[in-house]
C-alpha positions in Angstrom: -3.4 2.9 17.2 -5.5 0.3 15.6 -8.9 2.2 16.2 -7.4 5.1 14.8 -6.5 3.3 11.7 -10.2 2.0 11.6 -11.5 5.4 11.9 -9.6 6.7 9.2 -10.8 3.9 6.9 -14.6 4.6 7.9 -14.0 8.4 7.2 -12.6 7.5 3.8 -15.7 5.2 3.1 -18.0 8.0 4.2 -16.4 10.5 2.0 -16.9 8.3 -1.2 -20.7 8.7 -0.8 -20.7 12.2 0.3 -18.4 13.4 -2.5 -20.7 11.7 -4.9 -23.7 13.2 -3.5 -22.1 16.5 -3.8 -20.8 16.1 -7.6 -24.5 15.4 -8.2 -25.7 18.3 -6.2 -23.5 20.9 -7.8 -25.1 20.1 -11.4 -28.7 19.1 -10.2 -28.1 15.3 -11.2 -27.2 16.0 -14.8 -24.3 13.9 -15.3 -23.4 15.3 -18.6 -22.1 18.6 -17.1 -19.6 16.8 -14.8 -16.0 16.4 -16.3 -15.6 13.3 -14.2 -18.4 10.6 -13.0 -19.5 11.2 -9.5 -17.8 8.0 -8.1 -14.5 10.0 -8.9 -15.5 12.9 -7.0 -16.1 10.6 -4.2 -12.9 9.6 -4.5 -11.2 12.6 -4.6 -13.0 13.6 -1.1 -11.9 10.5 0.3 -8.4 10.9 -0.6 -8.4 14.5 0.3 -9.5 13.5 3.8 -8.0 10.1 4.6 -4.9 10.5 2.7 -3.1 13.2 4.7 -4.5 11.5 8.0 -3.2 8.1 7.0 0.3 9.7 5.8 0.2 11.2 9.7 -0.8 7.9 11.4 2.2 6.1 9.4 4.6 8.7 10.3 3.6 8.7 13.9 3.9 4.7 14.3 7.3 5.1 12.7 8.5 7.7 14.7 6.5 7.8 18.2 8.5 4.6 19.5 11.8 6.2 19.2 10.7 9.4 20.7 9.0 7.4 23.6 12.2 5.4 24.0 14.4 8.4 24.2 12.4 10.3 26.6 12.0 7.5 29.2 15.6 6.6 29.1 16.2 10.2 29.4 14.4 10.7 32.5 16.0 7.5 34.2 19.4 8.0 32.9 21.0 8.1 36.2 19.5 4.5 37.0 20.5 3.1 33.6 24.1 4.2 33.7 25.3 0.6 34.1 23.4 -1.5 31.6 24.8 -2.3 28.2 23.2 -2.0 24.6 21.6 -5.5 25.0 20.2 -4.9 28.5 18.7 -1.7 27.4 17.2 -3.2 24.8 15.7 -5.9 26.8 14.7 -3.4 29.4 12.8 -1.4 26.7 11.0 -4.4 25.5 9.6 -5.3 29.2 8.8 -1.5 29.7 6.5 -1.6 26.5 5.1 -5.0 27.6 4.0 -3.6 31.0 6.9 -5.1 33.0 5.3 -8.6 33.3 4.8 -10.9 36.5 8.7 -11.0 36.9 9.7 -7.4 36.4 6.9 -5.3 38.4 8.9 -6.2 41.4 11.8 -4.2 40.3 11.5 -0.5 41.4 13.2 1.0 38.1 11.2 -1.2 35.7 7.8 -0.3 37.6 8.5 3.5 37.7 9.6 3.2 34.1 6.3 1.6 33.0 4.2 3.9 34.8 6.0 6.7 33.1 5.9 5.3 29.8 2.0 4.6 29.8 1.4 8.0 31.0 3.5 9.4 28.0 2.0 6.9 25.6 -1.7 7.7 26.5 -0.6 11.4 26.2 0.7 10.7 22.7 -2.2 8.8 21.7 -4.6 11.7 22.8 -2.4 14.3 20.8 -2.3 12.1 17.9 -6.2 11.7 17.9 -6.7 15.5 17.8 -4.0 15.9 15.2 -5.7 13.3 13.0 -9.3 15.0 13.5 -7.9 18.4 12.6 -6.1 16.9 9.6 -9.1 15.1 8.2 -11.5 18.1 8.8 -9.0 20.3 7.0 -8.6 18.2 4.1 -12.5 17.1 3.9 -13.0 21.0 3.6 -10.4 21.5 0.9 -11.9 18.6 -1.0 -15.2 19.7 -0.6 -14.8 23.2 -1.9 -13.0 21.7 -5.0 -15.7 19.7 -6.2 -17.4 21.6 -9.2 -18.8 20.5 -12.5 -15.3 21.3 -14.5 -13.2 19.9 -11.7 -11.1 17.3 -13.3 -11.6 14.7 -10.4 -10.6 11.7 -12.6 -7.2 13.0 -13.4 -6.5 13.9 -9.7 -7.8 10.7 -8.5 -5.8 8.4 -11.4 -2.6 10.6 -10.8 -2.8 9.8 -7.0 -3.2 6.2 -7.6 -0.6 6.2 -10.4 2.0 7.7 -7.7 0.7 5.2 -5.0 1.7 2.3 -7.1 5.0 3.8 -8.4 5.6 4.1 -4.2 4.6 0.6 -4.0 7.1 -0.5 -6.6 10.0 1.6 -5.4 9.4 0.4 -1.8 9.5 -3.2 -3.0 12.8 -2.6 -5.0 14.2 -0.8 -2.0 13.6 -3.7 0.3 15.1 -6.2 -2.4 18.5 -3.9 -2.6 18.3 -3.6 1.3 18.2 -7.6 2.0 21.1 -7.8 -0.6 23.2 -5.2 0.8 22.7 -6.6 4.2 23.6 -10.0 3.2 26.7 -8.7 1.4 28.0 -6.6 4.5 27.4 -9.4 7.0 29.0 -12.1 4.5 32.2 -9.7 4.1 32.3 -9.6 8.0 32.5 -13.4 7.8 35.2 -13.6 5.3 37.2 -11.5 7.3 37.6 -14.9 9.5 37.3 -17.7 7.0 38.7 -17.7 3.3 35.7 -17.5 0.7 37.9 -20.3 -1.0 37.6 -22.5 2.1 33.9 -21.9 2.4 33.0 -22.4 -1.3 35.0 -25.4 -1.7 35.0 -26.9 1.6 34.2 -30.3 2.0 33.1 -30.5 5.9 30.5 -28.3 7.7 30.9 -28.4 11.5 30.6 -24.7 12.6 29.1 -26.1 16.0 32.5 -27.2 17.1 33.6 -23.3 17.5 33.4 -22.1 21.1 30.4 -19.7 21.7 32.2 -17.9 24.5 35.6 -17.4 25.8 34.9 -19.8 28.9 34.1 -22.5 26.5 36.4 -25.0 25.0 36.0 -25.5 21.3 37.3 -27.5 18.6 38.3 -27.0 15.0 35.4 -25.4 13.0 35.1 -26.0 9.4 32.9 -23.9 7.1 32.4 -25.9 4.0 29.6 -25.0 1.7 29.7 -28.2 -0.2 28.0 -30.6 1.9 24.9 -28.2 2.3 24.3 -27.4 -1.6 25.0 -31.0 -2.2 22.3 -31.8 0.4 19.9 -29.2 -0.9 20.2 -30.1 -4.7 20.0 -33.6 -3.6 16.6 -33.2 -1.7 15.3 -30.7 -4.4 16.0 -33.0 -7.4 14.1 -36.0 -5.5 11.1 -33.4 -4.8 11.1 -32.2 -8.2 11.2 -35.7 -9.8 7.8 -36.6 -7.8 6.1 -33.2 -8.1 7.0 -32.5 -12.0 5.4 -35.7 -13.5 2.4 -35.8 -11.1 1.6 -32.1 -11.1 2.0 -32.0 -15.1 0.0 -35.0 -16.0 -2.8 -33.8 -13.4 -2.8 -30.3 -15.1 -3.2 -32.0 -18.5 -6.1 -34.0 -17.3 -8.0 -31.2 -15.5 -7.5 -29.1 -18.6 -7.9 -31.5 -21.4 -9.8 -34.8 -20.4 -11.7 -34.2 -17.0 -15.5 -33.3 -17.2 -16.9 -30.2 -15.6 -18.0 -31.9 -12.5 -14.7 -33.6 -12.0 -12.8 -30.3 -12.7 -15.0 -28.5 -10.1 -14.0 -31.1 -7.5 -10.4 -32.3 -8.4 -8.9 -28.8 -8.9 -9.8 -27.5 -5.3 -9.0 -30.7 -3.3 -5.6 -30.7 -5.4 -5.0 -27.2 -4.1 -5.7 -28.1 -0.7 -2.2 -29.7 -0.2 -0.9 -26.2 -0.9 -2.7 -25.1 2.3 -1.4 -27.6 4.9 1.4 -26.4 7.2 5.0 -27.6 6.5 5.2 -28.9 10.1 2.4 -31.4 9.6 4.2 -32.6 6.2 7.2 -33.1 8.5 5.4 -35.0 10.9 4.1 -37.2 8.0 7.4 -37.9 6.9 9.1 -38.5 9.9 6.6 -40.7 11.3 5.0 -42.2 8.0 7.2 -42.1 5.2 10.8 -42.4 6.8 9.7 -45.6 8.7 8.2 -47.0 5.4 11.3 -46.3 3.6 13.7 -47.8 6.1 11.5 -50.9 6.3 11.7 -51.6 2.6 15.2 -50.9 2.4 15.9 -53.6 5.3 13.5 -55.9 3.3 16.1 -55.5 0.3 19.0 -55.8 2.7 19.8 -52.0 2.1 21.3 -49.7 4.8 18.7 -47.2 5.1 19.3 -44.0 7.9 16.2 -43.5 10.3 16.4 -39.7 8.5 17.0 -39.8 4.9 17.2 -37.5 1.9 14.8 -39.7 0.1 11.9 -39.4 2.7 12.3 -35.6 2.7 12.3 -35.2 -1.0 9.3 -37.2 -1.3 7.3 -35.7 1.3 8.4 -32.1 -0.1 7.6 -33.3 -3.8 3.9 -33.8 -2.6 3.9 -30.6 -0.9 4.7 -28.7 -4.3 2.6 -30.8 -6.5 -0.2 -28.0 -6.3 2.6 -25.2 -7.7 3.4 -27.2 -10.4 -0.3 -28.7 -11.4 -2.5 -25.4 -10.6 0.0 -23.0 -12.5 0.4 -25.3 -15.4 -3.4 -26.3 -15.6 -3.6 -22.4 -16.1 -1.2 -21.9 -18.7 -2.6 -24.8 -20.5 -6.1 -23.5 -20.7 -4.8 -20.1 -21.6 -3.5 -21.7 -24.9 -6.0 -20.6 -27.8 -8.6 -23.1 -28.6 -7.7 -22.4 -32.5 -4.5 -24.3 -31.9 -6.4 -27.1 -30.7 -8.9 -26.9 -33.4 -6.5 -26.8 -36.4 -4.6 -29.6 -35.1 -7.4 -31.8 -34.8 -8.5 -30.7 -38.0 -5.7 -31.8 -39.7 -6.1 -35.4 -38.3 -4.1 -35.6 -35.2 -5.6 -37.2 -32.3 -5.9 -35.4 -28.7 -3.0 -37.1 -27.4 -0.9 -35.7 -30.1 -2.4 -32.3 -30.0 -1.5 -32.1 -26.6 2.1 -33.4 -27.0 2.8 -31.6 -30.2 0.6 -28.4 -29.9 -0.5 -27.3 -26.7 2.4 -28.4 -24.4 4.9 -26.9 -26.6 2.7 -23.5 -26.8 2.4 -23.5 -22.9 6.2 -24.5 -22.2 7.0 -20.8 -20.9 4.4 -21.1 -18.4 5.3 -24.8 -17.6 9.1 -23.8 -17.1 7.9 -20.8 -14.7 6.0 -23.3 -12.4 8.8 -25.6 -12.3 11.0 -23.1 -11.4 8.6 -21.7 -8.6 8.3 -25.2 -7.2 11.9 -25.5 -7.2 12.5 -22.2 -5.2 9.9 -23.3 -2.9 11.7 -26.8 -2.4 14.9 -25.2 -1.7 13.6 -22.6 0.7 11.8 -25.4 2.8 13.2 -26.0 6.1 10.8 -28.0 8.2 10.3 -31.0 6.5 14.2 -31.2 6.3 14.7 -30.6 10.0 12.0 -33.5 10.9 12.7 -36.0 7.8 16.4 -35.6 7.0 18.3 -34.4 10.0 20.8 -31.9 10.7 24.0 -33.9 9.8 25.8 -32.4 6.8 27.0 -35.5 5.2 28.4 -35.2 1.7 26.9 -37.7 -0.1 24.7 -38.4 -3.1 22.9 -41.6 -1.7 19.4 -40.7 -0.9 19.1 -43.4 1.7 21.5 -41.4 4.0 20.8 -38.1 6.3 21.5 -35.0 4.7 20.8 -31.3 5.7 20.3 -28.2 3.5 21.5 -24.3 3.5 18.1 -23.2 4.9 18.0 -25.7 7.9 21.6 -24.8 8.9 20.9 -20.9 8.7 17.8 -21.7 10.9 20.0 -23.7 13.3 22.5 -20.9 13.6 20.2 -17.9 14.3 18.3 -19.9 16.5 18.6 -18.7 20.3 20.9 -16.0 21.7 23.7 -15.1 19.3 26.5 -12.9 19.1 26.8 -11.5 15.8 30.5 -11.1 16.0 31.4 -14.8 15.8 32.1 -16.5 12.5 29.5 -19.4 13.5 26.7 -16.9 13.3 27.9 -14.8 10.4 28.2 -18.0 8.5 24.5 -17.7 8.3 24.3 -14.8 6.3 27.1 -16.0 3.9 24.9 -19.2 3.6 22.1 -17.0 2.5 24.3 -14.8 0.2 25.1 -18.2 -1.5 21.8 -19.3 -1.8 20.4 -16.1 -2.9 22.8 -16.2 -5.9 22.0 -19.7 -6.9 18.2 -19.0 -6.8 18.9 -15.9 -9.2 20.9 -17.9 -11.6 17.9 -20.5 -11.7 15.6 -17.5 -12.4 17.6 -15.9 -15.1 17.9 -19.4 -16.8 14.2 -19.9 -16.5 14.0 -16.5 -18.0 16.0 -17.1 -21.0 14.2 -20.6 -21.7 10.7 -18.7 -21.5 11.7 -15.9 -23.8 13.2 -18.5 -26.4 10.0 -20.2 -26.7 7.9 -17.8 -26.2 9.3 -16.1 -29.4 8.8 -19.3 -31.4 5.2 -19.9 -30.5 3.9 -16.0 -30.4 
């Protein structure tokens, strides 16, 4: 399938040159006789040749696995009659993976693997022939339409517009699908647990619930308050670290630093955004947390080995580039005429920045802070390694806490049954976090709208 995609792409590139040359040939090289530029004719030919072939590839990749599974299971229906849905799903994964070292000794799996391999190879051969036929027909159609009066630009730009609308619509549909899936699974969870108990409960102990019927479980509690308090506590610490450092760095790089310093300083600062979060987690667990604990002990303070302060500080370091880079771009976008007018009236450089530049750039700065907050709320690995998994209801940054995202990851790790409140609670947590993040974004939009009207 990969090489088929590559072949379609190569065909499109070749058609761009052929279409351009064809357009020049029909007018004997006189550009003025063409309705559209030769490059548009090349794009038209590439679109007619590779477009239908690409659509066929996408459609085949979506439907072929389902057809292959149905055929293979139908061939061995008598030998699969005793397997449940989960076993059939696992068997299908093994079949597509070639059986594996363990499964090849099973006669059923070995036969199914051979049948699937033959079926898949035949399907790829048929697909290759269909792609060749579709591409050739599309090429011939596009080639014949190229003429001096042909409106290639309108066709190409119209197709691009349709593609952009489709991408936007697909993104919206994905968002709607995510929201509805969260709502549906959350409603299932609320059939087991009261929404009041979930939203206002002060204890979170889902692990005490029995996972299987043969296990002995305790009294599980699904209180959301300890998780959101821990999330907001760590996020507040992170923003308290990232906001001043990031904003002051942006001000220095945009208005005070020389060009050589800016050319080196900004890329170095943005390297922080490329460090994996697990590396930050190790740094927090092995360096920052022990340092905070030792400092607290020297001050006779009771500091946990895993604390919200350690996680928040390291998370703040991680999101500094989000604040700094975006704020720097926004500050540089402020018209130079505003700076010049302020300086001409006798204001100092610092006064110009405080009273003119920062207010004018405030909408963008707020957007960068909201992005940083969203990034901090969604972080998991640093919290797992530095703050722990204990759902403690506390505002003390020296104690261990946990966050909503950590608990979602914990609940959905390993083999799970989606009929138990323990697993379904992860979707309720996701829905609550979605609502909180949406609220923050709406507040940010109101702030941006208000100050944008003031300064534009």
